[in-house]
PDB file of N, CA, C and O in Angstrom:
ATOM      1  N   UNK A   1       0.941  -1.131  -0.114  1.00  0.00           N
ATOM      2  CA  UNK A   1      -0.443   0.049   0.062  1.00  0.00           C
ATOM      3  C   UNK A   1       1.044   1.523   0.319  1.00  0.00           C
ATOM      4  O   UNK A   1       1.784   1.668   1.292  1.00  0.00           O
ATOM      5  N   UNK A   2       0.973   2.407  -1.064  1.00  0.00           N
ATOM      6  CA  UNK A   2       1.702   3.124  -1.397  1.00  0.00           C
ATOM      7  C   UNK A   2       0.897   4.469  -0.711  1.00  0.00           C
ATOM      8  O   UNK A   2      -0.069   4.946  -1.306  1.00  0.00           O
ATOM      9  N   UNK A   3       1.246   4.896   0.253  1.00  0.00           N
ATOM     10  CA  UNK A   3       0.468   6.486   0.804  1.00  0.00           C
ATOM     11  C   UNK A   3       1.248   7.690   0.783  1.00  0.00           C
ATOM     12  O   UNK A   3       2.348   7.910   1.290  1.00  0.00           O
ATOM     13  N   UNK A   4       0.237   8.683  -0.118  1.00  0.00           N
ATOM     14  CA  UNK A   4       0.685  10.158   0.243  1.00  0.00           C
ATOM     15  C   UNK A   4       0.123  10.847   0.672  1.00  0.00           C
ATOM     16  O   UNK A   4      -1.020  10.434   0.865  1.00  0.00           O
ATOM     17  N   UNK A   5       0.368  12.267   1.132  1.00  0.00           N
ATOM     18  CA  UNK A   5      -0.322  12.926   1.735  1.00  0.00           C
ATOM     19  C   UNK A   5       0.357  14.358   1.199  1.00  0.00           C
ATOM     20  O   UNK A   5       1.534  14.714   1.255  1.00  0.00           O
ATOM     21  N   UNK A   6      -0.662  14.961   0.729  1.00  0.00           N
ATOM     22  CA  UNK A   6      -0.551  16.466   0.067  1.00  0.00           C
ATOM     23  C   UNK A   6      -1.293  17.681   0.836  1.00  0.00           C
ATOM     24  O   UNK A   6      -2.331  17.599   1.494  1.00  0.00           O
ATOM     25  N   UNK A   7      -0.651  18.615   0.638  1.00  0.00           N
ATOM     26  CA  UNK A   7      -1.678  19.982   1.238  1.00  0.00           C
ATOM     27  C   UNK A   7      -2.515  20.588  -0.180  1.00  0.00           C
ATOM     28  O   UNK A   7      -1.847  20.984  -1.135  1.00  0.00           O
ATOM     29  N   UNK A   8      -3.622  20.609  -0.208  1.00  0.00           N
ATOM     30  CA  UNK A   8      -4.133  21.374  -1.498  1.00  0.00           C
ATOM     31  C   UNK A   8      -4.358  22.710  -0.614  1.00  0.00           C
ATOM     32  O   UNK A   8      -5.531  22.947  -0.325  1.00  0.00           O
ATOM     33  N   UNK A   9      -3.419  23.567  -0.174  1.00  0.00           N
ATOM     34  CA  UNK A   9      -4.116  24.989   0.296  1.00  0.00           C
ATOM     35  C   UNK A   9      -4.574  25.423  -0.578  1.00  0.00           C
ATOM     36  O   UNK A   9      -5.079  26.418  -0.058  1.00  0.00           O
ATOM     37  N   UNK A  10      -4.901  25.492  -1.889  1.00  0.00           N
ATOM     38  CA  UNK A  10      -5.994  25.900  -2.807  1.00  0.00           C
ATOM     39  C   UNK A  10      -7.479  25.744  -2.237  1.00  0.00           C
ATOM     40  O   UNK A  10      -8.309  26.649  -2.315  1.00  0.00           O
ATOM     41  N   UNK A  11      -7.693  24.646  -1.725  1.00  0.00           N
ATOM     42  CA  UNK A  11      -8.953  24.030  -1.260  1.00  0.00           C
ATOM     43  C   UNK A  11      -9.057  23.677   0.273  1.00  0.00           C
ATOM     44  O   UNK A  11      -9.959  22.986   0.745  1.00  0.00           O
ATOM     45  N   UNK A  12      -7.901  24.301   1.076  1.00  0.00           N
ATOM     46  CA  UNK A  12      -8.079  24.043   2.556  1.00  0.00           C
ATOM     47  C   UNK A  12      -8.164  22.562   3.050  1.00  0.00           C
ATOM     48  O   UNK A  12      -8.896  22.154   3.952  1.00  0.00           O
ATOM     49  N   UNK A  13      -7.494  22.003   2.478  1.00  0.00           N
ATOM     50  CA  UNK A  13      -7.422  20.866   2.883  1.00  0.00           C
ATOM     51  C   UNK A  13      -6.078  20.027   2.803  1.00  0.00           C
ATOM     52  O   UNK A  13      -5.240  20.316   1.949  1.00  0.00           O
ATOM     53  N   UNK A  14      -5.875  18.981   3.703  1.00  0.00           N
ATOM     54  CA  UNK A  14      -4.821  18.001   3.335  1.00  0.00           C
ATOM     55  C   UNK A  14      -5.253  16.411   2.988  1.00  0.00           C
ATOM     56  O   UNK A  14      -6.014  15.787   3.728  1.00  0.00           O
ATOM     57  N   UNK A  15      -4.721  15.892   1.879  1.00  0.00           N
ATOM     58  CA  UNK A  15      -5.411  14.745   0.773  1.00  0.00           C
ATOM     59  C   UNK A  15      -4.488  13.658   1.301  1.00  0.00           C
ATOM     60  O   UNK A  15      -3.285  13.870   1.452  1.00  0.00           O
ATOM     61  N   UNK A  16      -5.121  12.375   1.610  1.00  0.00           N
ATOM     62  CA  UNK A  16      -4.456  11.233   1.587  1.00  0.00           C
ATOM     63  C   UNK A  16      -4.697  10.254   0.649  1.00  0.00           C
ATOM     64  O   UNK A  16      -5.804   9.714   0.640  1.00  0.00           O
ATOM     65  N   UNK A  17      -3.772   9.906  -0.211  1.00  0.00           N
ATOM     66  CA  UNK A  17      -3.987   9.214  -1.288  1.00  0.00           C
ATOM     67  C   UNK A  17      -3.208   7.709  -1.092  1.00  0.00           C
ATOM     68  O   UNK A  17      -2.034   7.694  -0.723  1.00  0.00           O
ATOM     69  N   UNK A  18      -3.875   6.573  -1.339  1.00  0.00           N
ATOM     70  CA  UNK A  18      -3.462   4.994  -1.295  1.00  0.00           C
ATOM     71  C   UNK A  18      -3.393   4.909  -2.762  1.00  0.00           C
ATOM     72  O   UNK A  18      -4.289   5.225  -3.544  1.00  0.00           O
ATOM     73  N   UNK A  19      -1.961   4.343  -3.113  1.00  0.00           N
ATOM     74  CA  UNK A  19      -2.377   3.903  -4.826  1.00  0.00           C
ATOM     75  C   UNK A  19      -2.467   4.938  -5.163  1.00  0.00           C
ATOM     76  O   UNK A  19      -3.503   4.703  -5.785  1.00  0.00           O
ATOM     77  N   UNK A  20      -2.275   6.220  -5.379  1.00  0.00           N
ATOM     78  CA  UNK A  20      -2.485   7.030  -6.161  1.00  0.00           C
ATOM     79  C   UNK A  20      -4.346   7.692  -6.274  1.00  0.00           C
ATOM     80  O   UNK A  20      -4.831   8.606  -6.941  1.00  0.00           O
ATOM     81  N   UNK A  21      -4.937   6.749  -5.319  1.00  0.00           N
ATOM     82  CA  UNK A  21      -6.322   7.212  -5.165  1.00  0.00           C
ATOM     83  C   UNK A  21      -6.852   8.078  -4.015  1.00  0.00           C
ATOM     84  O   UNK A  21      -6.578   7.788  -2.851  1.00  0.00           O
ATOM     85  N   UNK A  22      -7.630   9.169  -4.341  1.00  0.00           N
ATOM     86  CA  UNK A  22      -7.749  10.037  -2.483  1.00  0.00           C
ATOM     87  C   UNK A  22      -8.921   9.043  -1.892  1.00  0.00           C
ATOM     88  O   UNK A  22      -9.941   8.728  -2.504  1.00  0.00           O
ATOM     89  N   UNK A  23      -8.550   8.619  -0.565  1.00  0.00           N
ATOM     90  CA  UNK A  23      -8.982   8.127   0.576  1.00  0.00           C
ATOM     91  C   UNK A  23      -9.624   8.604   1.737  1.00  0.00           C
ATOM     92  O   UNK A  23     -10.597   8.220   2.386  1.00  0.00           O
ATOM     93  N   UNK A  24      -8.543   9.878   1.865  1.00  0.00           N
ATOM     94  CA  UNK A  24      -9.078  10.709   3.097  1.00  0.00           C
ATOM     95  C   UNK A  24      -8.702  12.023   3.061  1.00  0.00           C
ATOM     96  O   UNK A  24      -7.901  12.330   2.178  1.00  0.00           O
ATOM     97  N   UNK A  25      -9.114  12.931   3.859  1.00  0.00           N
ATOM     98  CA  UNK A  25      -8.911  14.465   3.927  1.00  0.00           C
ATOM     99  C   UNK A  25      -8.891  14.866   5.329  1.00  0.00           C
ATOM    100  O   UNK A  25      -9.250  14.015   6.143  1.00  0.00           O
ATOM    101  N   UNK A  26      -8.479  16.189   5.819  1.00  0.00           N
ATOM    102  CA  UNK A  26      -8.401  16.890   6.567  1.00  0.00           C
ATOM    103  C   UNK A  26      -8.797  18.386   6.356  1.00  0.00           C
ATOM    104  O   UNK A  26      -8.053  19.145   5.736  1.00  0.00           O
ATOM    105  N   UNK A  27      -9.686  18.687   6.752  1.00  0.00           N
ATOM    106  CA  UNK A  27     -10.121  20.218   6.442  1.00  0.00           C
ATOM    107  C   UNK A  27     -10.168  20.953   7.452  1.00  0.00           C
ATOM    108  O   UNK A  27     -10.573  20.573   8.550  1.00  0.00           O
ATOM    109  N   UNK A  28      -9.500  22.807   7.024  1.00  0.00           N
ATOM    110  CA  UNK A  28      -9.170  23.225   7.575  1.00  0.00           C
ATOM    111  C   UNK A  28      -9.801  24.903   7.631  1.00  0.00           C
ATOM    112  O   UNK A  28     -10.170  25.452   6.593  1.00  0.00           O
ATOM    113  N   UNK A  29      -9.841  25.369   8.532  1.00  0.00           N
ATOM    114  CA  UNK A  29      -9.874  26.728   8.176  1.00  0.00           C
ATOM    115  C   UNK A  29      -8.742  27.949   8.743  1.00  0.00           C
ATOM    116  O   UNK A  29      -8.438  27.877   9.934  1.00  0.00           O
ATOM    117  N   UNK A  30      -8.333  28.681   8.188  1.00  0.00           N
ATOM    118  CA  UNK A  30      -7.157  29.750   8.538  1.00  0.00           C
ATOM    119  C   UNK A  30      -7.526  30.896   8.990  1.00  0.00           C
ATOM    120  O   UNK A  30      -8.010  31.519   8.046  1.00  0.00           O
ATOM    121  N   UNK A  31      -7.556  31.546  10.006  1.00  0.00           N
ATOM    122  CA  UNK A  31      -7.860  32.942  10.784  1.00  0.00           C
ATOM    123  C   UNK A  31      -6.647  33.525  11.279  1.00  0.00           C
ATOM    124  O   UNK A  31      -6.171  33.365  12.403  1.00  0.00           O
ATOM    125  N   UNK A  32      -6.158  34.265  10.270  1.00  0.00           N
ATOM    126  CA  UNK A  32      -5.058  34.726  10.840  1.00  0.00           C
ATOM    127  C   UNK A  32      -3.441  33.811  10.666  1.00  0.00           C
ATOM    128  O   UNK A  32      -2.871  33.401   9.655  1.00  0.00           O
ATOM    129  N   UNK A  33      -2.968  33.718  12.509  1.00  0.00           N
ATOM    130  CA  UNK A  33      -2.114  32.784  12.559  1.00  0.00           C
ATOM    131  C   UNK A  33      -2.346  31.684  13.221  1.00  0.00           C
ATOM    132  O   UNK A  33      -1.491  30.944  13.709  1.00  0.00           O
ATOM    133  N   UNK A  34      -3.676  31.533  13.258  1.00  0.00           N
ATOM    134  CA  UNK A  34      -4.305  30.009  13.757  1.00  0.00           C
ATOM    135  C   UNK A  34      -4.721  29.168  12.350  1.00  0.00           C
ATOM    136  O   UNK A  34      -5.085  29.718  11.310  1.00  0.00           O
ATOM    137  N   UNK A  35      -4.606  27.949  12.517  1.00  0.00           N
ATOM    138  CA  UNK A  35      -5.255  26.928  11.435  1.00  0.00           C
ATOM    139  C   UNK A  35      -6.204  25.993  12.364  1.00  0.00           C
ATOM    140  O   UNK A  35      -5.790  25.294  13.289  1.00  0.00           O
ATOM    141  N   UNK A  36      -7.465  26.103  11.969  1.00  0.00           N
ATOM    142  CA  UNK A  36      -8.543  25.066  13.088  1.00  0.00           C
ATOM    143  C   UNK A  36      -8.983  24.209  11.680  1.00  0.00           C
ATOM    144  O   UNK A  36      -9.393  24.512  10.559  1.00  0.00           O
ATOM    145  N   UNK A  37      -8.634  22.895  12.452  1.00  0.00           N
ATOM    146  CA  UNK A  37      -8.942  21.790  11.814  1.00  0.00           C
ATOM    147  C   UNK A  37     -10.757  21.420  12.111  1.00  0.00           C
ATOM    148  O   UNK A  37     -11.233  20.965  13.151  1.00  0.00           O
ATOM    149  N   UNK A  38     -11.378  21.727  11.047  1.00  0.00           N
ATOM    150  CA  UNK A  38     -12.566  21.253  11.273  1.00  0.00           C
ATOM    151  C   UNK A  38     -13.225  20.192  10.853  1.00  0.00           C
ATOM    152  O   UNK A  38     -14.438  20.288  11.042  1.00  0.00           O
ATOM    153  N   UNK A  39     -12.749  18.870  10.176  1.00  0.00           N
ATOM    154  CA  UNK A  39     -13.310  17.788   9.985  1.00  0.00           C
ATOM    155  C   UNK A  39     -12.173  16.828   9.128  1.00  0.00           C
ATOM    156  O   UNK A  39     -11.507  17.255   8.185  1.00  0.00           O
ATOM    157  N   UNK A  40     -12.105  15.464   9.662  1.00  0.00           N
ATOM    158  CA  UNK A  40     -11.257  14.637   9.053  1.00  0.00           C
ATOM    159  C   UNK A  40     -11.643  13.189   8.887  1.00  0.00           C
ATOM    160  O   UNK A  40     -11.988  12.495   9.844  1.00  0.00           O
ATOM    161  N   UNK A  41     -11.570  12.727   7.572  1.00  0.00           N
ATOM    162  CA  UNK A  41     -12.281  11.493   7.345  1.00  0.00           C
ATOM    163  C   UNK A  41     -11.626  10.645   6.487  1.00  0.00           C
ATOM    164  O   UNK A  41     -11.207  11.074   5.412  1.00  0.00           O
ATOM    165  N   UNK A  42     -11.464   9.369   6.850  1.00  0.00           N
ATOM    166  CA  UNK A  42     -10.838   8.515   5.668  1.00  0.00           C
ATOM    167  C   UNK A  42     -11.855   7.112   5.338  1.00  0.00           C
ATOM    168  O   UNK A  42     -12.406   6.505   6.256  1.00  0.00           O
ATOM    169  N   UNK A  43     -11.989   6.743   3.983  1.00  0.00           N
ATOM    170  CA  UNK A  43     -13.007   5.740   3.704  1.00  0.00           C
ATOM    171  C   UNK A  43     -12.964   4.798   4.483  1.00  0.00           C
ATOM    172  O   UNK A  43     -11.880   4.450   4.949  1.00  0.00           O
ATOM    173  N   UNK A  44     -13.956   4.256   4.762  1.00  0.00           N
ATOM    174  CA  UNK A  44     -14.124   3.431   5.871  1.00  0.00           C
ATOM    175  C   UNK A  44     -13.226   1.761   5.309  1.00  0.00           C
ATOM    176  O   UNK A  44     -13.093   0.875   6.153  1.00  0.00           O
ATOM    177  N   UNK A  45     -12.808   1.590   4.167  1.00  0.00           N
ATOM    178  CA  UNK A  45     -12.718   0.260   3.983  1.00  0.00           C
ATOM    179  C   UNK A  45     -11.002   0.389   3.939  1.00  0.00           C
ATOM    180  O   UNK A  45     -10.319  -0.466   3.375  1.00  0.00           O
ATOM    181  N   UNK A  46     -10.374   1.672   4.667  1.00  0.00           N
ATOM    182  CA  UNK A  46      -9.193   1.844   4.952  1.00  0.00           C
ATOM    183  C   UNK A  46      -8.817   1.577   6.407  1.00  0.00           C
ATOM    184  O   UNK A  46      -7.677   1.241   6.728  1.00  0.00           O
ATOM    185  N   UNK A  47      -9.865   1.746   7.317  1.00  0.00           N
ATOM    186  CA  UNK A  47      -9.840   1.934   8.854  1.00  0.00           C
ATOM    187  C   UNK A  47      -9.049   0.728   9.289  1.00  0.00           C
ATOM    188  O   UNK A  47      -8.859  -0.344   8.714  1.00  0.00           O
ATOM    189  N   UNK A  48      -8.506   1.324  10.824  1.00  0.00           N
ATOM    190  CA  UNK A  48      -7.900   0.346  10.981  1.00  0.00           C
ATOM    191  C   UNK A  48      -6.360   0.314  10.991  1.00  0.00           C
ATOM    192  O   UNK A  48      -5.742  -0.467  11.715  1.00  0.00           O
ATOM    193  N   UNK A  49      -5.711   1.263  10.093  1.00  0.00           N
ATOM    194  CA  UNK A  49      -4.538   0.823   9.626  1.00  0.00           C
ATOM    195  C   UNK A  49      -3.769   2.219  10.131  1.00  0.00           C
ATOM    196  O   UNK A  49      -2.660   2.414   9.635  1.00  0.00           O
ATOM    197  N   UNK A  50      -4.127   2.914  10.802  1.00  0.00           N
ATOM    198  CA  UNK A  50      -3.893   4.261  11.326  1.00  0.00           C
ATOM    199  C   UNK A  50      -3.760   5.317  10.276  1.00  0.00           C
ATOM    200  O   UNK A  50      -3.141   6.349  10.533  1.00  0.00           O
ATOM    201  N   UNK A  51      -4.189   5.158   9.360  1.00  0.00           N
ATOM    202  CA  UNK A  51      -4.253   6.556   8.498  1.00  0.00           C
ATOM    203  C   UNK A  51      -4.559   7.383   8.837  1.00  0.00           C
ATOM    204  O   UNK A  51      -4.030   8.454   8.540  1.00  0.00           O
ATOM    205  N   UNK A  52      -5.448   7.275   9.533  1.00  0.00           N
ATOM    206  CA  UNK A  52      -6.315   8.970   9.946  1.00  0.00           C
ATOM    207  C   UNK A  52      -4.846   9.356  10.851  1.00  0.00           C
ATOM    208  O   UNK A  52      -4.149  10.305  10.492  1.00  0.00           O
ATOM    209  N   UNK A  53      -4.607   8.800  11.634  1.00  0.00           N
ATOM    210  CA  UNK A  53      -3.433   9.250  12.344  1.00  0.00           C
ATOM    211  C   UNK A  53      -2.407   9.882  11.866  1.00  0.00           C
ATOM    212  O   UNK A  53      -1.936  10.907  12.360  1.00  0.00           O
ATOM    213  N   UNK A  54      -1.972   9.274  10.812  1.00  0.00           N
ATOM    214  CA  UNK A  54      -0.865   9.294   9.802  1.00  0.00           C
ATOM    215  C   UNK A  54      -1.378  11.049   9.186  1.00  0.00           C
ATOM    216  O   UNK A  54      -0.452  11.861   9.185  1.00  0.00           O
ATOM    217  N   UNK A  55      -2.433  11.444   8.818  1.00  0.00           N
ATOM    218  CA  UNK A  55      -2.738  12.150   7.850  1.00  0.00           C
ATOM    219  C   UNK A  55      -3.205  13.631   8.787  1.00  0.00           C
ATOM    220  O   UNK A  55      -3.308  14.797   8.407  1.00  0.00           O
ATOM    221  N   UNK A  56      -3.426  12.989  10.180  1.00  0.00           N
ATOM    222  CA  UNK A  56      -3.518  14.414  11.070  1.00  0.00           C
ATOM    223  C   UNK A  56      -2.016  14.518  11.743  1.00  0.00           C
ATOM    224  O   UNK A  56      -1.867  15.609  12.292  1.00  0.00           O
ATOM    225  N   UNK A  57      -1.075  13.811  11.820  1.00  0.00           N
ATOM    226  CA  UNK A  57       0.048  13.936  12.094  1.00  0.00           C
ATOM    227  C   UNK A  57       0.697  14.894  11.065  1.00  0.00           C
ATOM    228  O   UNK A  57       1.178  15.968  11.427  1.00  0.00           O
ATOM    229  N   UNK A  58       0.701  14.483   9.777  1.00  0.00           N
ATOM    230  CA  UNK A  58       1.656  15.296   8.899  1.00  0.00           C
ATOM    231  C   UNK A  58       0.579  16.657   9.011  1.00  0.00           C
ATOM    232  O   UNK A  58       1.108  17.738   9.271  1.00  0.00           O
ATOM    233  N   UNK A  59      -0.605  16.621   8.859  1.00  0.00           N
ATOM    234  CA  UNK A  59      -1.263  18.268   8.756  1.00  0.00           C
ATOM    235  C   UNK A  59      -1.100  18.791  10.008  1.00  0.00           C
ATOM    236  O   UNK A  59      -1.259  20.007   9.904  1.00  0.00           O
ATOM    237  N   UNK A  60      -0.822  18.434  11.339  1.00  0.00           N
ATOM    238  CA  UNK A  60      -0.579  19.033  12.549  1.00  0.00           C
ATOM    239  C   UNK A  60       1.149  19.636  12.012  1.00  0.00           C
ATOM    240  O   UNK A  60       1.428  20.821  12.191  1.00  0.00           O
ATOM    241  N   UNK A  61       1.832  18.996  11.585  1.00  0.00           N
ATOM    242  CA  UNK A  61       3.440  19.097  11.432  1.00  0.00           C
ATOM    243  C   UNK A  61       3.201  20.291  10.339  1.00  0.00           C
ATOM    244  O   UNK A  61       3.333  21.403  10.849  1.00  0.00           O
ATOM    245  N   UNK A  62       2.972  20.299   9.353  1.00  0.00           N
ATOM    246  CA  UNK A  62       2.801  21.017   8.071  1.00  0.00           C
ATOM    247  C   UNK A  62       2.367  22.809   8.571  1.00  0.00           C
ATOM    248  O   UNK A  62       2.834  23.874   8.166  1.00  0.00           O
ATOM    249  N   UNK A  63       1.282  22.509   9.611  1.00  0.00           N
ATOM    250  CA  UNK A  63       0.813  23.848   9.897  1.00  0.00           C
ATOM    251  C   UNK A  63       1.774  24.694  10.962  1.00  0.00           C
ATOM    252  O   UNK A  63       1.921  25.910  11.085  1.00  0.00           O
ATOM    253  N   UNK A  64       2.362  23.593  11.674  1.00  0.00           N
ATOM    254  CA  UNK A  64       3.107  24.220  12.809  1.00  0.00           C
ATOM    255  C   UNK A  64       4.356  24.622  11.915  1.00  0.00           C
ATOM    256  O   UNK A  64       4.791  25.737  12.201  1.00  0.00           O
ATOM    257  N   UNK A  65       4.889  24.099  11.108  1.00  0.00           N
ATOM    258  CA  UNK A  65       5.993  24.406  10.225  1.00  0.00           C
ATOM    259  C   UNK A  65       5.670  25.899   9.727  1.00  0.00           C
ATOM    260  O   UNK A  65       6.551  26.711  10.010  1.00  0.00           O
ATOM    261  N   UNK A  66       4.534  26.406   9.021  1.00  0.00           N
ATOM    262  CA  UNK A  66       4.074  27.198   8.634  1.00  0.00           C
ATOM    263  C   UNK A  66       3.723  28.181   9.448  1.00  0.00           C
ATOM    264  O   UNK A  66       2.948  29.051   9.050  1.00  0.00           O
ATOM    265  N   UNK A  67       4.212  28.195  10.647  1.00  0.00           N
ATOM    266  CA  UNK A  67       4.157  28.857  11.839  1.00  0.00           C
ATOM    267  C   UNK A  67       3.005  29.308  12.456  1.00  0.00           C
ATOM    268  O   UNK A  67       2.984  30.210  13.294  1.00  0.00           O
ATOM    269  N   UNK A  68       1.761  28.509  11.930  1.00  0.00           N
ATOM    270  CA  UNK A  68       0.657  28.686  12.507  1.00  0.00           C
ATOM    271  C   UNK A  68       0.529  28.011  13.651  1.00  0.00           C
ATOM    272  O   UNK A  68       1.354  27.123  13.865  1.00  0.00           O
ATOM    273  N   UNK A  69      -0.723  28.323  14.827  1.00  0.00           N
ATOM    274  CA  UNK A  69      -0.873  27.920  16.118  1.00  0.00           C
ATOM    275  C   UNK A  69      -2.187  26.911  15.383  1.00  0.00           C
ATOM    276  O   UNK A  69      -2.819  27.205  14.368  1.00  0.00           O
ATOM    277  N   UNK A  70      -2.387  25.437  16.390  1.00  0.00           N
ATOM    278  CA  UNK A  70      -3.014  24.717  15.646  1.00  0.00           C
ATOM    279  C   UNK A  70      -4.212  24.512  16.958  1.00  0.00           C
ATOM    280  O   UNK A  70      -4.086  24.432  18.180  1.00  0.00           O
ATOM    281  N   UNK A  71      -5.537  24.470  15.931  1.00  0.00           N
ATOM    282  CA  UNK A  71      -6.917  24.299  17.229  1.00  0.00           C
ATOM    283  C   UNK A  71      -7.693  23.226  16.141  1.00  0.00           C
ATOM    284  O   UNK A  71      -7.565  23.086  14.924  1.00  0.00           O
ATOM    285  N   UNK A  72      -8.499  22.581  17.082  1.00  0.00           N
ATOM    286  CA  UNK A  72      -9.645  21.631  16.189  1.00  0.00           C
ATOM    287  C   UNK A  72     -10.633  21.587  17.153  1.00  0.00           C
ATOM    288  O   UNK A  72     -10.664  21.558  18.383  1.00  0.00           O
ATOM    289  N   UNK A  73     -11.663  21.591  15.983  1.00  0.00           N
ATOM    290  CA  UNK A  73     -12.871  21.665  16.407  1.00  0.00           C
ATOM    291  C   UNK A  73     -13.300  20.186  15.774  1.00  0.00           C
ATOM    292  O   UNK A  73     -14.497  19.911  15.848  1.00  0.00           O
ATOM    293  N   UNK A  74     -12.376  19.177  15.133  1.00  0.00           N
ATOM    294  CA  UNK A  74     -12.896  18.225  14.696  1.00  0.00           C
ATOM    295  C   UNK A  74     -12.183  16.826  16.037  1.00  0.00           C
ATOM    296  O   UNK A  74     -10.998  16.877  16.365  1.00  0.00           O
ATOM    297  N   UNK A  75     -12.873  16.029  16.460  1.00  0.00           N
ATOM    298  CA  UNK A  75     -12.363  15.505  17.245  1.00  0.00           C
ATOM    299  C   UNK A  75     -11.055  14.383  17.017  1.00  0.00           C
ATOM    300  O   UNK A  75     -10.407  13.964  17.976  1.00  0.00           O
ATOM    301  N   UNK A  76     -10.862  14.094  16.018  1.00  0.00           N
ATOM    302  CA  UNK A  76      -9.938  13.114  15.623  1.00  0.00           C
ATOM    303  C   UNK A  76      -8.386  14.124  16.089  1.00  0.00           C
ATOM    304  O   UNK A  76      -7.530  13.707  16.869  1.00  0.00           O
ATOM    305  N   UNK A  77      -8.348  15.313  15.477  1.00  0.00           N
ATOM    306  CA  UNK A  77      -7.628  16.321  15.432  1.00  0.00           C
ATOM    307  C   UNK A  77      -7.336  16.452  17.206  1.00  0.00           C
ATOM    308  O   UNK A  77      -6.383  16.051  17.873  1.00  0.00           O
ATOM    309  N   UNK A  78      -8.254  16.989  17.499  1.00  0.00           N
ATOM    310  CA  UNK A  78      -8.457  17.269  19.136  1.00  0.00           C
ATOM    311  C   UNK A  78      -7.860  16.336  19.950  1.00  0.00           C
ATOM    312  O   UNK A  78      -7.286  16.763  20.952  1.00  0.00           O
ATOM    313  N   UNK A  79      -7.871  15.029  19.714  1.00  0.00           N
ATOM    314  CA  UNK A  79      -7.393  13.927  20.572  1.00  0.00           C
ATOM    315  C   UNK A  79      -5.832  13.529  20.005  1.00  0.00           C
ATOM    316  O   UNK A  79      -5.162  12.706  20.628  1.00  0.00           O
ATOM    317  N   UNK A  80      -5.387  14.088  18.953  1.00  0.00           N
ATOM    318  CA  UNK A  80      -4.618  14.046  18.512  1.00  0.00           C
ATOM    319  C   UNK A  80      -3.541  14.999  19.252  1.00  0.00           C
ATOM    320  O   UNK A  80      -2.547  14.464  19.741  1.00  0.00           O
ATOM    321  N   UNK A  81      -3.708  16.348  19.343  1.00  0.00           N
ATOM    322  CA  UNK A  81      -3.272  17.479  19.957  1.00  0.00           C
ATOM    323  C   UNK A  81      -3.169  17.280  21.358  1.00  0.00           C
ATOM    324  O   UNK A  81      -2.162  17.714  21.917  1.00  0.00           O
ATOM    325  N   UNK A  82      -4.225  16.573  22.157  1.00  0.00           N
ATOM    326  CA  UNK A  82      -3.977  16.250  23.770  1.00  0.00           C
ATOM    327  C   UNK A  82      -2.789  15.026  23.914  1.00  0.00           C
ATOM    328  O   UNK A  82      -2.102  14.953  24.933  1.00  0.00           O
ATOM    329  N   UNK A  83      -2.692  14.444  23.217  1.00  0.00           N
ATOM    330  CA  UNK A  83      -1.539  13.104  23.334  1.00  0.00           C
ATOM    331  C   UNK A  83      -0.397  13.801  22.528  1.00  0.00           C
ATOM    332  O   UNK A  83       0.455  12.931  22.341  1.00  0.00           O
ATOM    333  N   UNK A  84       0.062  15.148  21.887  1.00  0.00           N
ATOM    334  CA  UNK A  84       0.574  15.411  20.818  1.00  0.00           C
ATOM    335  C   UNK A  84       0.976  17.106  21.017  1.00  0.00           C
ATOM    336  O   UNK A  84       1.061  17.781  19.991  1.00  0.00           O
ATOM    337  N   UNK A  85       1.236  17.809  22.469  1.00  0.00           N
ATOM    338  CA  UNK A  85       0.716  19.124  22.669  1.00  0.00           C
ATOM    339  C   UNK A  85       2.066  19.627  21.880  1.00  0.00           C
ATOM    340  O   UNK A  85       2.897  18.769  21.583  1.00  0.00           O
ATOM    341  N   UNK A  86       2.282  20.890  21.562  1.00  0.00           N
ATOM    342  CA  UNK A  86       3.289  21.684  21.137  1.00  0.00           C
ATOM    343  C   UNK A  86       4.317  21.859  21.853  1.00  0.00           C
ATOM    344  O   UNK A  86       5.229  22.585  21.456  1.00  0.00           O
TER     345      UNK A  86
END
């Protein structure tokens, strides 16, 4: 299984692909220096492989590398942030 995560900044999302097909996304809004993650989903057929966590980890790290503080209304991202504070 070949996975890739890309930042589609023009669409305010991070996209997870498996073998070239999109299977997940993390949606966000930017408000100045804060990036708020509002929704994350992974196709159910790919559940249980840790892909959601990989997607969130990449997205959070990318936002922080861009100098953004990170907030979440998405439960998956909020749980990740509790376990991985800045």
